N, C-alpha and C positions, 0 to 999 in steps of 0.2 A: 765539182767544187774542190775536190782534193788537189787537183793539179794547180789550180789557182793558189791555194794555200801553200802548196809546196814551193811555188815560185816566190811567194811573199816571204816564206821562211828562209829561202835561199838568198834573197835580196838583203835580208836583215843579217845574214851571216850565221844563222842558227843551224843550218844544214848545208852540206855540200853534195852535189850530185855528180855522178860519173856515168857516162853513157857506155853501155855495153853493146858492142856490135854483134848481131846474130845473123846467121846466114839463112836459116829456115823460118825465122820469125821476125817480127818487127823489132828494131833496136829497143832496148829498155834502159831506163835511167835508175840507178841505184843510189839512194840517198843515205848519208851518214850524218849523225848529229855532231856538231862542232863543240869545242870547249865553251864558246860563247853561248851556244844553244843549250848546253847542259846547265850552265849558270842561270840562264833565263827560265828554263824549265823548272829548276829547283826553286827559284824565286816565286814562280807562278804557283807551284805546289804549296808553298808556305803561306800564301796569301789567304786571308779570310774570304770565303766565297760570298759572304754577304747575302743579299736577297736572291742571288742566282741559285742558291741551293733549294729554294722553295718556289721558284717561278717556273711554271710550265706553260708555254704558249701553244695553243692548239687551234688551228682553223676549224677542225672538226667540232670542238666544244663551242666555238662561236656560232657555228651552224645550228647546233643543238639548242643554244640559247634562243635563236630566232625561229625554231621549228613550229612555233604556234601559228605561224603565217602560212603553213602548208597543210595539206590534208594529212590527218593522222596516219593513214595507211602508208603514205610516202615517208613520213618520219620513222614509223615503225620499221619499214623496209631498210631505211638508212641505218638504224640501230642494229638490225639483224645482220647486215653486211659488216658493220663494225665488229660485232661479236665474232662473226665467222673469220674475219681477218685477224683478230686477236688470237683466236684458237689456232689458226694456221701458224702464226708467229710463235706461239707457245710450243707448238709441235717442232718447229725448226730449232728452238732453243734447247730441245732435248739432247742434242749432241754436244752442247757447249761444255758440260763438265768433263767429257772425255777429251775435248780439245784442250782444255786447261791442263788436264793431267799430262797429255802428250807434250804440249809446248812448254809446260812448266817443269818437266822432269829434270831439267838441268839447272833449275833456279832454286833459291832458298824457299822453303815452305812458307815462311812468313810473307814473302812477296806474292806468291800465287794465292794466298789466302785473300788478298785484296781483290784479285781478279774474281774469286768466288763470291765475295761480298757484292761486287757489281752485278754479277749474273743473278744472284739471289734477289737483288733489288728489282732487276728487270722482270724476273719471274713473278715476284709478288705484285709488281705494278700491273702486269698484263692480266694476272688472275683477278685483281681488283677491277680492272676495266671490264672483264667478262661478267663478273658478278654485278657490277653497276648496270651494264647493258641489259642483263636479265631482269633486274628490278624495273628499269625504265620500260622495257617491252611489256612486262607484266602489268604495270600501271596503265599503259596506253591501251592494252587489249582488254582490261577490265573496266575502263572508264566509260560510264554510261552517257556522259555529256558528248562524247565524240560520236 
């Protein structure tokens, strides 16, 4: 999807790309933001996010909603896999603070602070998903009706 977006941004004049010829690797294209792109970016940043800030679309949650139509053992297994995937993602996130420190070392502290806010949101979100999955699994495993 990223390459399609890059092409769209280039067509709009927001970025420009330069092909770098490489002998031992495939050629690569390096993109730079244009003045038009900077203006569009700053306008986008200043816009009120509206409902987008609180809307999360998830095919997984749609499946959870309809899980009453499948055997409880199957939905429990699905939730356990979700939890395991979240835990793996959380583990991968462990190196992110070091990456921010490394790539942000030549930036103003106030700018990298926003990167940290974003990582903190992701960390809290994934932790909440794990806790939610635990509660769901516990309820399913203790339900006598099933």
